N, C-alpha and C positions, 0 to 999 in steps of 0.2 A: 504494500500500500504506500510505502514511503516514496516509491518511484511512479506512483499513479496507477497502481494495480496492473492487471494484464494489459489494458489499453496503453498505459504509459510505457510499460516495458516493451510492448510491441512497437511503439513509436521509436523508442531508443534503438531497438534492433534494426528497424528499417533504415534509420539514418546511418547506423554502423555499416549495414550492408551496402548502402550507396557509396560510402567512403571507401569500402574495400574494392568495389567495382571500379571506382575512379582512380585507384592507385595502380600505377603501371607495374609495380613489383608484386602486388597482391592479387590483382585481378585474375591472372591465370589460374589461381587456386580456387577461385569462386565462380568465375564467369566461364564455365565450360559445360559441355553436354553431360558430364558425369555428376554434376552437382544439381541436386533437387533443391532449388531455392526455397520453395515453400516448406519443405521438411527442415532445411537448415534454419530458417527463421523460427519455425515452431519449436525446434530443439533449443535454440539460443534463448528464446523467451522462457522456456521451461527451466533452463539452466540458471538464468539470472534470477528468475522468480524463486527457485528453490533455495539458492544461497542467501537470498534476502528475506526469507521467511514468508513468501507468498502463499496464499491459500487458494484452493480450487473452488469451483462453484458450490461444492458441498461443505465448504468451510474447513477442509482438511489440508494439511501442509502439502505443497507441491513437491514432488520428488523428481530428481534427475538421476539417471536417465528415464526413470519410470518403468512400469511393468508392461506397457503395451507394445514394446519392441520397436517403436518408431524412432527413438533416439538411442545413441550408443555413447559409451564413455569416450571422452576426448582422446585419450591415448590410443584407443582402438582406431578411431577415425583418422588420426594424424599419422599412424604407423606407415612407414614406407613412402611418405610424401616428400621427404627431403626438406622439411620445414626447418630453417635455421633459427637460432635465437634472434637474429636480426629481424627476420620476417615476423616471428611471433611478437616481438616487441613493437614492431611497426603496426601490427594489427591491434595490439593492446592500446597503443596511443589513440587510435581511432575510436575504440570502444570507450575509453576514458573520456574523450572529448564529447561523445554523444551522451554519456552518463552525466557529466558535469553540466552540459547545456540544459539538462532536464532536472537539475537540482540534486543530484546525488551528493551525499556528504562524504567526508573522508572515511567514515565508518562503512558506508556502502561500498566505496571503492576497495577497501581492505577486504571486505567479505567476498566481493566478486573476484 
């Protein structure tokens, strides 16, 4: 709720995705036929919501990756992709910018 609930987190994720697609170094990892953008956005919303204490429509804590099989652990997803620390840090800067633009606190950033 601190980030605007599911709608707020979705807005943050969509801005983050736009930044990733606009970055010449990061775009190849996200803007290709192997990436299901809708699934990626859904899983990022779930992940951010889970670590910040978000609740689902039933009032239960959101879990990541969840039990529906839609999302996977980040280490599994990134395995074998050749993602360097530099690339990961570059993507993190974009995420932090989107979070801060929507009122994320230092506490939120640490949790995420």
